[in-house]
Residue frames relative to the residue before (quaternion, step in Angstrom):
aa qw qx qy qz dx dy dz
M 1.0000 0.0000 0.0000 0.0000 0.00 0.00 0.00
H 0.8285 0.2217 -0.0587 0.5109 3.57 0.90 -0.90
A 0.5241 -0.6403 0.4258 0.3661 3.78 -0.78 0.69
D 0.7700 0.3566 -0.1973 0.4909 3.59 0.89 -0.78
E 0.2851 0.8082 -0.4920 0.1532 3.65 1.03 0.40
V 0.2944 -0.6995 0.6086 0.2314 3.65 -1.05 0.62
P 0.3922 -0.7312 0.4994 0.2494 3.61 -0.71 1.02
V 0.0031 0.7636 -0.6449 0.0321 3.51 -1.07 0.86
D 0.0507 0.7580 -0.6466 0.0683 3.54 -1.25 0.72
E 0.7368 -0.4699 0.2987 0.3835 3.48 -1.34 0.14
Q 0.6142 0.5373 -0.3508 0.4595 3.48 1.17 -0.50
L 0.5983 0.5542 -0.3267 0.4777 3.55 1.09 -0.84
V 0.6887 0.4935 -0.2938 0.4426 3.59 0.84 -1.06
R 0.6270 0.5168 -0.3457 0.4693 3.63 0.95 -0.72
R 0.6923 0.4862 -0.3061 0.4367 3.52 0.83 -0.96
L 0.6164 0.5160 -0.3366 0.4904 3.67 1.07 -0.75
V 0.6945 0.4707 -0.3170 0.4423 3.57 0.69 -0.85
R 0.6222 0.5772 -0.3128 0.4265 3.57 1.01 -0.93
D 0.7230 0.5025 -0.1884 0.4351 3.47 1.03 -1.14
Q 0.7911 0.3303 -0.1096 0.5030 3.48 1.05 -1.04
F 0.7828 0.1391 -0.0880 0.6001 3.57 1.09 -0.70
P 0.0742 -0.8598 0.5004 0.0704 3.68 0.48 1.10
N 0.5672 0.6099 -0.3892 0.3935 3.56 1.10 -0.29
W 0.7280 0.3931 -0.1996 0.5250 3.50 1.33 -0.41
A 0.3887 0.7752 -0.4351 0.2425 3.53 1.42 -0.01
S 0.6901 0.4950 -0.3127 0.4254 3.65 1.04 -0.49
L 0.5524 0.6246 -0.4236 0.3539 3.50 1.21 -0.26
P 0.5688 -0.5899 0.4550 0.3486 3.55 -1.32 0.61
V 0.1369 -0.7532 0.6327 0.1167 3.61 -1.22 0.61
S 0.0898 0.7843 -0.6094 0.0741 3.50 -1.12 0.94
L 0.5457 -0.6257 0.4249 0.3608 3.56 -0.98 0.65
A 0.2932 -0.7752 0.5466 0.1195 3.60 -0.87 0.98
A 0.7391 -0.2096 0.2366 0.5949 3.40 0.85 -1.22
T 0.1809 -0.7243 0.6508 0.1381 3.52 -1.43 0.29
G 0.2006 -0.7760 0.5929 0.0776 3.50 -0.75 1.10
T 0.7602 -0.3474 0.2971 0.4618 3.52 -1.34 -0.50
V 0.8395 0.0731 -0.0042 0.5384 3.53 0.97 -0.81
N 0.7163 0.3387 -0.2451 0.5587 3.54 1.31 0.33
A 0.2228 -0.7339 0.6234 0.1519 3.51 -1.32 0.56
M 0.1720 -0.8125 0.5516 0.0778 3.65 -0.65 0.94
Y 0.0826 -0.7892 0.6085 0.0080 3.68 -0.71 1.01
R 0.4039 -0.6659 0.5649 0.2728 3.51 -0.94 0.87
L 0.0724 -0.7442 0.6621 0.0514 3.61 -1.14 0.74
G 0.8039 -0.1143 -0.0336 0.5827 3.49 -0.20 1.36
D 0.7180 -0.4419 0.3017 0.4452 3.56 -1.07 -0.61
S 0.8098 0.3533 -0.1568 0.4414 3.55 1.03 -0.50
M 0.7068 0.3992 -0.2431 0.5310 3.60 1.37 0.11
V 0.1392 -0.7663 0.6180 0.1073 3.57 -1.38 0.26
V 0.2559 -0.7643 0.5664 0.1716 3.53 -0.85 0.76
R 0.1069 -0.8077 0.5765 0.0620 3.68 -0.65 0.94
L 0.0850 -0.7941 0.6016 -0.0173 3.50 -0.67 1.18
P 0.3198 -0.6872 0.6157 0.2152 3.64 -0.70 0.96
F 0.1186 -0.7982 0.5830 0.0945 3.59 -1.17 0.65
V 0.6180 0.4179 -0.3452 0.5695 3.45 1.40 0.47
P 0.4602 -0.7623 0.3730 0.2609 3.58 -0.39 1.17
D 0.7651 0.3886 -0.2331 0.4575 3.63 1.00 -0.59
S 0.6543 0.4971 -0.2589 0.5077 3.48 1.37 0.31
T 0.2916 0.7886 -0.5127 0.1738 3.73 1.02 0.56
G 0.0916 -0.8077 0.5767 0.0810 3.73 0.53 -0.99
I 0.3713 0.7582 -0.4835 0.2314 3.55 1.29 0.20
G 0.6963 0.5068 -0.2923 0.4158 3.54 0.71 -0.99
F 0.6282 0.5259 -0.3194 0.4763 3.54 1.12 -0.76
E 0.7061 0.4557 -0.3013 0.4505 3.60 0.80 -0.89
A 0.6172 0.5516 -0.3464 0.4413 3.57 1.07 -0.68
E 0.7074 0.4272 -0.2468 0.5061 3.58 1.05 -0.78
W 0.8125 0.3291 -0.1672 0.4512 3.67 0.65 -0.83
L 0.5867 0.5889 -0.4363 0.3444 3.67 0.77 -0.33
P 0.6430 0.4686 -0.3945 0.4597 3.68 0.91 -0.56
K 0.6505 0.5200 -0.3357 0.4402 3.64 1.03 -0.63
I 0.6495 0.4997 -0.3166 0.4777 3.58 1.07 -0.69
A 0.6352 0.5745 -0.3240 0.4017 3.51 0.92 -0.99
R 0.6492 0.5377 -0.3221 0.4310 3.63 0.97 -0.79
E 0.7452 0.3947 -0.2647 0.4678 3.61 1.17 -0.37
L 0.6579 0.5056 -0.3067 0.4664 3.61 1.19 -0.18
D 0.4099 -0.6810 0.5423 0.2725 3.49 -1.29 0.59
V 0.6690 0.4714 -0.3190 0.4780 3.67 1.06 -0.59
A 0.5553 -0.6374 0.4337 0.3118 3.44 -1.20 0.74
I 0.0217 -0.7584 0.6512 0.0156 3.56 -1.12 0.77
P 0.6772 -0.5389 0.3125 0.3916 3.57 -1.09 0.36
S 0.2306 -0.7545 0.5994 0.1354 3.58 -1.09 0.65
V 0.4050 -0.7261 0.5072 0.2270 3.58 -0.85 1.06
L 0.1149 -0.8326 0.5406 0.0371 3.57 -0.57 1.11
G 0.7952 -0.0383 0.0105 0.6051 3.51 1.33 -0.26
I 0.2439 -0.7569 0.5959 0.1118 3.67 -1.12 0.75
G 0.2225 -0.8000 0.5482 0.0994 3.48 -0.47 1.22
E 0.3478 -0.7394 0.5394 0.2033 3.53 -1.16 0.73
P 0.6141 -0.5541 0.4095 0.3850 3.50 -1.20 0.49
T 0.0888 -0.7680 0.6286 0.0844 3.62 -1.15 0.40
S 0.6975 -0.4427 0.3622 0.4317 3.54 -1.36 -0.06
A 0.7019 0.4636 -0.2665 0.4705 3.52 1.17 -0.61
Y 0.7919 0.0687 -0.0474 0.6049 3.52 1.33 -0.51
P 0.2300 -0.8846 0.3947 0.0931 3.49 0.09 1.39
L 0.6654 0.5059 -0.3176 0.4478 3.55 1.17 0.31
P 0.5216 -0.5906 0.4811 0.3843 3.66 -1.16 0.32
W 0.1451 -0.7803 0.6083 0.0101 3.52 -1.26 0.75
L 0.3026 -0.7663 0.5456 0.1535 3.53 -1.32 0.39
V 0.1935 -0.6842 0.6776 0.1879 3.52 -1.32 0.47
L 0.0748 -0.8203 0.5660 -0.0354 3.46 -0.85 1.18
N 0.5275 -0.5700 0.4770 0.4114 3.59 -1.12 0.25
W 0.4487 -0.6661 0.5356 0.2610 3.62 -1.16 0.66
L 0.1678 -0.7645 0.6158 0.0901 3.51 -0.84 1.09
E 0.3407 -0.7329 0.5523 0.2044 3.50 -0.90 1.17
G 0.3853 0.7162 -0.5292 0.2421 3.54 -1.20 0.55
D 0.4461 -0.6811 0.5107 0.2763 3.52 -1.21 0.28
M 0.4736 -0.6512 0.5174 0.2899 3.55 -1.01 0.85
V 0.4628 -0.6449 0.5191 0.3169 3.60 -1.08 0.79
V 0.1526 -0.7368 0.6535 0.0827 3.55 -1.16 0.88
P 0.3392 -0.7673 0.4976 0.2206 3.58 -0.30 1.11
G 0.7350 0.3373 -0.2795 0.5176 3.56 -0.95 0.87
E 0.7566 0.3216 -0.2014 0.5325 3.71 1.03 -0.39
L 0.3618 0.7250 -0.5195 0.2712 3.71 0.97 0.51
E 0.2947 -0.7546 0.5634 0.1622 3.55 -0.96 0.95
N 0.7864 0.2052 -0.0952 0.5748 3.59 1.08 -0.52
A 0.0146 0.8673 -0.4972 0.0170 3.52 0.94 1.09
D 0.5989 0.5772 -0.3411 0.4379 3.62 1.05 -0.86
E 0.6799 0.4865 -0.2694 0.4779 3.58 0.88 -1.03
L 0.6228 0.5150 -0.3251 0.4910 3.62 0.94 -0.74
A 0.6310 0.5166 -0.3407 0.4679 3.60 0.92 -0.87
S 0.6580 0.5034 -0.3113 0.4656 3.58 0.88 -0.85
D 0.6799 0.4993 -0.2855 0.4549 3.61 0.87 -0.97
L 0.6387 0.4996 -0.3338 0.4807 3.63 1.00 -0.79
A 0.6345 0.5311 -0.3275 0.4561 3.63 0.95 -0.82
V 0.6145 0.5115 -0.3519 0.4868 3.61 1.03 -0.66
F 0.6724 0.5286 -0.3020 0.4210 3.58 0.77 -1.08
I 0.6672 0.4804 -0.2920 0.4887 3.61 1.00 -0.96
T 0.6605 0.5008 -0.3321 0.4501 3.55 0.91 -0.77
D 0.6244 0.5308 -0.3226 0.4736 3.61 1.06 -0.73
M 0.6218 0.5441 -0.3297 0.4568 3.56 1.01 -0.84
R 0.7006 0.4861 -0.2780 0.4423 3.54 0.81 -1.07
R 0.6699 0.5016 -0.3189 0.4450 3.57 1.15 -0.42
L 0.4702 0.6646 -0.4629 0.3505 3.71 1.28 -0.15
D 0.6282 -0.5536 0.4283 0.3397 3.48 -1.35 0.53
P 0.2082 -0.8252 0.4995 0.1618 3.66 -0.40 0.89
I 0.4289 0.7093 -0.4650 0.3109 3.64 1.24 -0.10
G 0.8559 0.1885 -0.1569 0.4554 3.50 -0.87 1.05
A 0.5654 0.6255 -0.3693 0.3908 3.49 1.34 -0.31
P 0.5012 -0.6484 0.4766 0.3182 3.63 -1.10 0.63
A 0.6086 -0.5452 0.4270 0.3873 3.47 -1.26 0.18
G 0.4551 -0.6922 0.4776 0.2926 3.59 -0.91 0.73
Y 0.5981 -0.6150 0.3779 0.3482 3.44 -1.18 0.88
R 0.7989 0.1763 -0.1664 0.5504 3.69 0.94 -0.38
C 0.3997 0.7177 -0.4615 0.3348 3.54 1.06 0.91
G 0.5974 0.5579 -0.3751 0.4372 3.66 1.14 0.16
P 0.7840 -0.3212 0.2839 0.4489 3.51 -1.39 -0.40
L 0.4740 -0.6649 0.4962 0.2949 3.63 -1.21 0.36
H 0.5478 0.6762 -0.4097 0.2737 3.56 1.08 -0.75
P 0.6010 0.5530 -0.4107 0.4054 3.71 0.81 -0.62
L 0.6992 0.4987 -0.2760 0.4316 3.60 1.00 -0.51
D 0.4154 0.7765 -0.4230 0.2135 3.51 1.33 -0.34
S 0.7043 0.4618 -0.2880 0.4558 3.61 0.67 -1.04
E 0.6556 0.5281 -0.2972 0.4505 3.54 0.94 -0.86
V 0.6687 0.4850 -0.3237 0.4613 3.63 0.88 -0.81
R 0.6588 0.5182 -0.3057 0.4516 3.57 0.96 -0.92
K 0.6512 0.5265 -0.3004 0.4566 3.53 1.08 -0.80
C 0.6760 0.5314 -0.2502 0.4451 3.45 1.00 -0.97
L 0.6343 0.5332 -0.2800 0.4848 3.53 1.11 -0.91
S 0.6212 0.5636 -0.3153 0.4439 3.52 1.07 -0.77
Q 0.6936 0.4976 -0.2691 0.4460 3.53 1.20 -0.61
V 0.7421 0.3505 -0.1995 0.5355 3.62 1.26 -0.33
G 0.2084 0.8133 -0.5152 0.1724 3.54 0.95 0.80
D 0.5889 0.5628 -0.3459 0.4657 3.56 1.35 -0.33
L 0.7188 0.4306 -0.2227 0.4983 3.58 1.18 -0.45
V 0.8413 0.1170 -0.0370 0.5265 3.68 0.86 -0.63
R 0.5401 -0.6207 0.4713 0.3176 3.50 -1.23 0.44
V 0.2806 -0.8206 0.4846 0.1144 3.53 0.22 1.42
P 0.6581 0.5268 -0.3559 0.4033 3.77 0.64 -0.80
E 0.6648 0.4961 -0.2948 0.4744 3.56 1.04 -0.92
L 0.6948 0.4617 -0.3084 0.4572 3.54 0.87 -0.77
L 0.5764 0.5727 -0.3648 0.4547 3.65 1.12 -0.53
L 0.6500 0.4992 -0.3094 0.4822 3.56 1.06 -0.79
L 0.6772 0.4801 -0.3079 0.4649 3.54 0.95 -0.67
W 0.6524 0.4989 -0.3297 0.4656 3.49 1.15 -0.73
Q 0.6393 0.5155 -0.3379 0.4597 3.66 1.03 -0.62
R 0.6096 0.5423 -0.3399 0.4677 3.55 1.15 -0.65
A 0.6329 0.5165 -0.3114 0.4855 3.63 1.15 -0.75
L 0.6779 0.4634 -0.3251 0.4691 3.57 0.96 -0.78
D 0.6868 0.5084 -0.2931 0.4289 3.56 1.02 -0.58
A 0.4946 0.6778 -0.3995 0.3694 3.54 1.37 -0.31
P 0.5165 -0.6012 0.4768 0.3800 3.68 -0.98 0.72
S 0.5494 -0.6066 0.4743 0.3244 3.48 -1.33 0.71
W 0.6224 -0.5062 0.4295 0.4145 3.48 -1.32 0.22
A 0.2333 -0.8168 0.5241 0.0610 3.54 -0.88 1.12
G 0.5955 0.5978 -0.3447 0.4114 3.54 1.36 -0.15
A 0.6521 -0.4834 0.3778 0.4455 3.50 -1.24 0.03
P 0.6291 -0.5622 0.3732 0.3857 3.65 -1.11 0.61
V 0.0028 -0.7913 0.6115 0.0012 3.56 -0.88 0.91
W 0.6564 -0.5638 0.3599 0.3490 3.49 -1.33 0.42
A 0.0005 -0.7564 0.6541 0.0060 3.58 -1.20 0.66
H 0.5230 -0.6032 0.5123 0.3164 3.64 -1.23 0.53
C 0.2007 -0.8382 0.4682 0.1945 3.57 1.11 -0.88
D 0.7895 0.2092 -0.1598 0.5544 3.70 0.96 0.02
L 0.1766 0.8195 -0.5198 0.1644 3.64 0.83 1.00
L 0.1981 0.7613 -0.5706 0.2356 3.60 0.50 1.25
S 0.6980 -0.4996 0.3237 0.3980 3.52 -1.21 0.44
G 0.6595 0.5400 -0.3161 0.4165 3.59 0.98 -0.72
N 0.7013 0.4564 -0.2310 0.4964 3.57 1.29 -0.32
V 0.6646 0.4851 -0.2641 0.5032 3.51 1.39 0.14
L 0.1400 -0.7904 0.5951 0.0397 3.62 -0.75 1.08
T 0.0837 -0.7699 0.6320 0.0291 3.46 -1.28 0.69
S 0.1363 -0.7190 0.6711 0.1184 3.48 -1.42 0.44
E 0.8368 -0.0458 -0.0220 0.5451 3.54 -0.72 1.06
G 0.7645 -0.4243 0.2073 0.4388 3.49 0.94 0.88
R 0.6763 0.4592 -0.2825 0.5019 3.59 1.22 -0.29
L 0.6220 -0.5336 0.4199 0.3901 3.56 -1.24 0.62
S 0.0577 -0.8048 0.5907 0.0073 3.65 -0.94 0.89
G 0.8272 -0.0600 0.0767 0.5534 3.50 1.17 -0.60
I 0.1865 -0.7788 0.5888 0.1099 3.46 -1.27 0.57
L 0.1813 -0.8181 0.5398 0.0805 3.64 -0.69 0.97
D 0.8603 0.2774 -0.1591 0.3970 3.45 -1.55 0.20
F 0.0973 0.8179 -0.5518 0.1306 3.49 0.10 1.39
A 0.2884 0.8050 -0.4921 0.1635 3.53 1.29 0.36
A 0.6928 0.4654 -0.2400 0.4958 3.64 1.11 -0.71
A 0.5087 0.6970 -0.4197 0.2815 3.70 1.08 -0.23
G 0.2203 0.7785 -0.5616 0.1734 3.46 -1.21 0.45
V 0.5681 -0.6359 0.4090 0.3251 3.59 -1.11 -0.24
G 0.3964 0.6854 -0.5389 0.2875 3.61 -1.16 0.40
D 0.7658 -0.2441 0.2409 0.5440 3.63 -0.98 -0.77
P 0.2807 -0.8083 0.4880 0.1727 3.68 -0.42 1.16
A 0.4293 0.7485 -0.4736 0.1767 3.65 1.10 -0.20
C 0.5252 0.6348 -0.4300 0.3693 3.60 1.14 -0.35
D 0.6074 0.5561 -0.3779 0.4230 3.68 1.03 -0.54
L 0.5444 0.6211 -0.4102 0.3867 3.62 1.18 -0.41
M 0.4435 0.6826 -0.4601 0.3545 3.68 1.30 -0.31
A 0.5663 0.6035 -0.4155 0.3774 3.62 0.96 -0.60
G 0.5876 0.5950 -0.3658 0.4085 3.60 1.00 -0.53
W 0.7761 0.3275 -0.1860 0.5058 3.57 0.92 -0.85
S 0.6451 0.5426 -0.3373 0.4192 3.56 1.22 -0.35
M 0.7974 0.2897 -0.0862 0.5223 3.50 1.34 -0.63
L 0.7933 0.3936 -0.1362 0.4440 3.53 0.86 -1.03
P 0.4383 -0.6621 0.5211 0.3130 3.61 -1.10 0.77
A 0.7570 -0.4209 0.2304 0.4436 3.54 -1.26 0.35
A 0.6927 0.5165 -0.2964 0.4068 3.59 0.67 -1.13
S 0.6999 0.4693 -0.2473 0.4783 3.46 0.99 -0.98
R 0.5884 0.5603 -0.3587 0.4596 3.55 1.20 -0.58
E 0.6418 0.4985 -0.3369 0.4755 3.61 1.06 -0.54
I 0.5584 0.5614 -0.3625 0.4916 3.56 1.09 -0.63
F 0.6672 0.5284 -0.2713 0.4495 3.55 0.84 -1.18
R 0.6898 0.4825 -0.2736 0.4652 3.56 0.82 -0.91
G 0.6495 0.5451 -0.2761 0.4525 3.54 1.02 -0.88
L 0.6928 0.4906 -0.2643 0.4577 3.50 0.98 -0.78
L 0.6491 0.4840 -0.2604 0.5259 3.43 1.33 -0.57
G 0.2903 -0.7929 0.4758 0.2462 3.58 1.17 -0.49
I 0.2447 0.8150 -0.4826 0.2072 3.49 1.06 0.90
D 0.3955 -0.7211 0.5346 0.1945 3.52 -0.98 1.07
D 0.7022 -0.4680 0.3001 0.4448 3.72 -1.20 0.33
H 0.6936 0.5184 -0.3053 0.3962 3.54 0.78 -0.93
E 0.6564 0.4799 -0.3022 0.4975 3.60 0.98 -0.83
W 0.6161 0.5466 -0.3507 0.4458 3.56 1.11 -0.83
D 0.6423 0.5149 -0.3151 0.4724 3.62 1.01 -0.89
R 0.6545 0.4764 -0.3309 0.4850 3.64 0.90 -0.81
G 0.6431 0.5151 -0.3544 0.4421 3.66 0.84 -0.70
R 0.6415 0.5045 -0.3212 0.4803 3.57 0.98 -0.94
G 0.6337 0.5658 -0.3227 0.4174 3.56 1.01 -0.70
W 0.6392 0.5174 -0.2963 0.4857 3.45 1.27 -0.73
A 0.6295 0.5384 -0.3082 0.4679 3.47 1.03 -0.88
L 0.6488 0.5418 -0.2581 0.4678 3.55 1.06 -1.04
S 0.7297 0.4421 -0.2814 0.4392 3.57 0.75 -0.98
Q 0.6683 0.4726 -0.3515 0.4544 3.55 0.89 -0.80
A 0.6754 0.4967 -0.3116 0.4472 3.58 0.86 -0.64
A 0.6226 0.5606 -0.3045 0.4533 3.54 1.06 -0.85
I 0.6999 0.4895 -0.2285 0.4672 3.46 0.90 -1.14
A 0.7184 0.4665 -0.2429 0.4552 3.59 1.00 -0.87
L 0.6315 0.5829 -0.3628 0.3603 3.57 0.98 -0.69
P 0.7022 0.3839 -0.3305 0.5002 3.82 0.77 -0.59
Y 0.5796 0.5894 -0.3663 0.4272 3.63 1.18 -0.65
Y 0.8206 0.2669 -0.1212 0.4906 3.56 0.63 -1.09
R 0.3282 0.8004 -0.4659 0.1859 3.61 1.19 0.00
N 0.8156 0.2293 -0.0735 0.5262 3.50 0.93 -1.01
T 0.6943 0.4393 -0.2648 0.5048 3.64 1.32 0.06
F 0.8041 0.1318 -0.0479 0.5777 3.72 0.97 -0.51
P 0.1824 -0.8515 0.4778 0.1161 3.67 0.33 1.04
A 0.6026 0.5696 -0.3638 0.4243 3.51 1.11 -0.69
M 0.7294 0.4376 -0.2573 0.4586 3.54 0.86 -0.95
A 0.5798 0.5729 -0.3524 0.4598 3.51 1.25 -0.44
T 0.6428 0.5139 -0.2788 0.4951 3.42 1.15 -0.96
T 0.6120 0.5381 -0.3185 0.4842 3.65 0.97 -0.63
S 0.6988 0.4849 -0.2688 0.4520 3.47 0.83 -1.02
L 0.6277 0.5618 -0.2971 0.4495 3.55 1.13 -0.87
H 0.6074 0.5659 -0.3073 0.4651 3.47 1.15 -1.06
I 0.7064 0.4709 -0.3027 0.4332 3.65 0.66 -1.10
L 0.6875 0.4808 -0.3200 0.4402 3.51 0.88 -0.90
G 0.6114 0.5195 -0.3670 0.4707 3.63 1.16 -0.47
E 0.6141 0.5421 -0.3097 0.4827 3.60 1.06 -0.76
L 0.6703 0.5051 -0.2848 0.4631 3.50 1.05 -0.70
G 0.6257 -0.5449 0.3327 0.4484 3.58 1.21 -0.30
G 0.6270 0.5652 -0.3706 0.3874 3.58 1.28 0.00
């Protein structure tokens, strides 16, 4: 997927665990999932090893420091750090051992309880925004949208066979024109895509991957509305959060920018992410 990927496989994971966490060396290892910048391997029945394979996107230090603090304030389950792996000659990046969270990944378009999930996501986002921001780093997507303008336009021009570019450009300009966040910095997860959300019997049961989280303008978390929810449930989601038009426009801009940039990049290399991006752009009206 990426030119600078660090190769990882089961054999490497076994070796890293054996050398750095010998008490777990006898546990079975199997691939659980591969994301855009991380590979996840099951370690026994109750743990998962997460290895970044892109050098500039680890987030390991942040999660090791902040996940315990965040977890104390949230009702929904989030990963707990059980071990921090050190770089080696075979794998030059830090890595994590986390507890395994049970649950079903959200499949957009196949939700049986979309209204309930909308409510649960609104509660999670509200709880995130109430976290103490003192000392927290800036979130990866908690700043202005303008720096992404040229990239979004370039990427949309490459996928005109898949989406209605003129409509999306109008929405993008609307997001750019929306007034900036005027409040104090607050917490946001910054990556609320379907692959980071777990459910049980249709209700929210867990949130994964806080590597991009931080403080600033929290509008980016509104991307959950377009990445997972149908239109009617999206309105419930917005109403429960009490979002005004300006923040809604910025949130839509974050959903649009992430999907627009990802679609041509992953179109031929990571079909799952391309499908997610295409779904979001379709929900946005493209």
